C-alpha positions in Angstrom: -41.3 34.1 -4.1 -41.6 31.1 -6.4 -38.8 29.3 -8.3 -39.6 27.8 -11.6 -37.4 25.6 -13.8 -37.8 24.9 -17.4 -38.2 21.4 -18.8 -34.7 21.6 -20.2 -33.3 22.4 -16.8 -35.2 19.6 -15.2 -34.0 17.2 -17.9 -30.4 18.3 -17.3 -30.8 17.9 -13.5 -32.4 14.4 -14.0 -29.6 13.4 -16.4 -26.9 14.5 -14.0 -28.5 12.6 -11.2 -28.6 9.4 -13.2 -25.0 9.8 -14.3 -23.9 10.4 -10.7 -25.9 7.4 -9.4 -24.4 5.2 -12.2 -20.9 6.3 -11.5 -21.4 5.7 -7.8 -22.6 2.2 -8.4 -19.8 1.3 -10.9 -17.1 2.8 -8.6 -18.5 1.2 -5.5 -18.6 -2.3 -7.1 -15.1 -1.9 -8.6 -13.6 -1.0 -5.2 -15.5 -3.8 -3.4 -14.2 -6.4 -5.9 -10.7 -5.2 -5.5 -10.9 -5.1 -1.7 -12.2 -8.7 -1.6 -9.5 -9.8 -4.0 -6.7 -8.2 -1.8 -8.1 -9.7 1.3 -8.1 -13.2 -0.3 -4.6 -12.7 -1.6 -3.4 -11.7 1.9 -4.9 -14.7 3.5 -3.6 -17.1 0.8 0.0 -15.8 1.2 0.1 -15.1 4.9 -1.9 -18.1 6.1 -2.9 -16.5 9.4 -4.0 -18.6 12.4 -6.4 -15.8 13.2 -7.6 -12.6 11.6 -9.6 -9.5 12.3 -10.8 -6.8 9.8 -12.0 -3.3 10.3 -13.7 -1.6 7.3 -12.7 1.9 6.3 -15.7 3.8 5.1 -17.3 0.9 3.3 -15.7 0.9 -0.2 -12.5 2.8 0.8 -10.6 -0.2 2.2 -9.9 -2.0 5.4 -7.3 -2.7 8.1 -6.5 -6.3 8.9 -4.7 -7.8 11.9 -3.2 -11.2 11.4 -1.8 -13.7 13.8 1.0 -15.5 11.9 3.7 -18.0 13.0 7.1 -16.4 13.2 5.9 -12.8 13.7 4.7 -10.8 16.7 1.8 -9.7 14.5 1.2 -8.5 10.9 -1.0 -5.5 10.1 -2.3 -4.7 6.6 -4.2 -1.6 5.4 -5.8 -1.2 2.0 -6.6 2.3 0.8 -8.7 2.6 -2.4 -9.3 5.7 -4.4 -12.9 6.9 -3.8 -14.3 5.9 -7.2 -17.8 6.1 -5.9 -17.5 9.8 -5.2 -17.6 12.0 -8.3 -16.6 15.1 -6.3 -13.8 13.6 -4.1 -12.2 11.2 -6.6 -10.4 13.9 -8.7 -8.9 15.5 -5.5 -7.8 12.1 -4.2 -6.3 11.1 -7.5 -4.2 14.3 -7.6 -2.9 13.9 -4.1 -2.5 10.1 -4.0 -2.7 8.8 -7.5 -3.2 5.1 -6.9 -4.8 2.4 -4.8 -2.3 1.1 -2.2 -1.6 -1.7 0.2 0.6 -1.1 3.3 1.8 -4.0 5.4 3.7 -4.0 8.7 5.5 -7.1 9.7 6.4 -6.9 13.4 9.5 -9.0 13.8 10.4 -11.0 16.8 14.2 -10.4 16.6 15.9 -7.1 17.4 16.5 -4.8 14.4 19.7 -2.8 14.6 19.6 -0.7 11.4 17.1 1.6 9.6 16.8 1.2 5.9 14.4 2.7 3.3 14.0 2.0 -0.4 11.7 4.6 -1.9 10.5 4.8 -5.5 11.1 8.2 -7.1 7.8 9.5 -8.5 6.4 12.7 -9.9 5.1 15.0 -8.5 7.5 14.7 -5.6 4.8 15.4 -2.9 3.5 11.9 -3.5 6.8 10.5 -2.1 6.9 9.7 1.7 8.5 12.1 4.1 11.1 10.4 6.3 11.1 12.4 9.6 14.7 11.6 10.5 16.1 11.9 7.0 18.8 14.3 8.2 20.5 11.4 10.2 20.4 8.9 7.4 22.7 8.4 4.4 21.1 8.6 1.0 22.0 7.1 -2.4 20.3 6.9 -5.7 19.8 3.4 -7.0 18.2 1.8 -10.1 16.1 -1.3 -9.6 14.5 -3.0 -12.6 15.3 0.1 -14.7 13.4 2.4 -12.3 14.9 5.1 -10.0 14.8 4.6 -6.3 16.3 6.4 -3.3 18.1 4.2 -0.8 18.4 5.6 2.8 20.2 3.9 5.7 22.0 4.4 9.0 24.8 1.9 8.5 25.9 0.0 5.4 25.3 -3.5 6.8 23.9 -6.7 5.6 20.4 -5.4 6.3 20.8 -3.0 3.4 21.6 -5.8 1.0 18.6 -7.8 2.3 16.2 -4.9 1.8 17.6 -4.2 -1.7 17.1 -7.9 -2.5 13.5 -7.7 -1.4 13.1 -4.5 -3.5 14.4 -6.3 -6.6 11.9 -9.1 -6.1 9.0 -6.6 -5.6 9.8 -4.0 -8.2 7.8 -5.7 -11.0 4.9 -6.1 -8.5 4.4 -2.4 -7.8 6.6 -1.6 -4.9 6.6 2.0 -3.7 8.4 2.0 -0.3 10.1 -0.6 1.8 11.4 0.3 5.3 13.2 -1.6 8.1 12.9 0.3 11.4 14.4 -0.6 14.7 12.1 1.3 17.1 9.3 -1.3 16.8 11.1 -4.0 14.9 9.1 -3.5 11.8 9.4 -4.4 8.2 7.1 -2.0 6.3 6.0 -2.6 2.7 3.9 -0.3 0.5 2.6 -1.6 -2.8 0.7 0.0 -5.6 -2.4 -2.1 -6.1 -3.3 -3.0 -9.7 -7.0 -4.0 -9.8 -6.4 -6.1 -12.9 -3.4 -8.0 -11.5 -4.4 -9.0 -7.9 -2.2 -12.1 -8.1 0.7 -9.7 -7.8 -0.3 -9.0 -4.2 -0.1 -12.7 -3.3 3.3 -13.1 -4.9 4.6 -9.9 -3.2 3.5 -11.0 0.3 5.2 -14.4 -0.2 8.4 -12.6 -1.0 8.0 -10.4 2.1 7.5 -13.3 4.4 10.5 -15.2 3.0 12.8 -12.1 3.3 11.4 -11.3 6.8 12.3 -14.8 8.0 15.7 -14.4 6.4 16.2 -11.2 8.3 15.0 -12.8 11.5 17.4 -15.7 11.1 20.3 -13.3 10.4 19.5 -11.2 13.5 19.4 -14.2 15.8 22.8 -15.4 14.8 
C-alpha cells in the first residue's frame, strides 16, 4: 500500500514546519533573554557571597541557591511559559497565565505568626491554595487599588510588616507574600514582566530590607 501526497499537501506540510521552527526559535530566544535578565537582577539586588543554579528544561527557567549575609539561605525559582512549544504553550497559558519568580528567604530569627497576602485573580483556580486556610483569619484588603486577600493567625506587628511589603511590591507585580513559622520563611511570588526586568531588582531590594526589619523585630 502506497501513500501519496499532492504538491499542495506537501507545501502545506513544509509551511507548517517552517512556522513551527520559527516560533520555537523566537520563543526560545525570548525566554533565554528573560531568564538571563532575572538572574542578573537577582544577583545585583541580593549580592550573594556564593550562588548555584540548576536549569529547568533549558528555556523554562532555573532554581538558584544563594548564600547571603543575614539569612540562613535564599532560594529563587523562575518559571517561564513554554513559548518555544506551539502545542504546550496554550495549555500552560490557560492554567498559569504568566511568567513568575518565586523567592524563599530563610530567616535566622524565629517566626511566631503566619501571614499571607494574595492577589485576587480570575479565574480563581490560578490563586494559590493555602492548606491550613481553615485555621487562619481572612480579610479583604485593597492595595494600590487592587483587591487582595489577607490571611493570618494573629493580628500582630507581623501583619503590618507584610502589608507594608505588599504595598511596596504591588506596582512591581506581586502575586503572593507569605510569612510561615514552620521553616522561618518569607515567601514572595512575583509576576515577571519581560519588558520591565528592573522591577525584579527593585522588588528584591524591598524584600531584603523588610526581611531584615522582621528579623530585627523578632530578635527584640
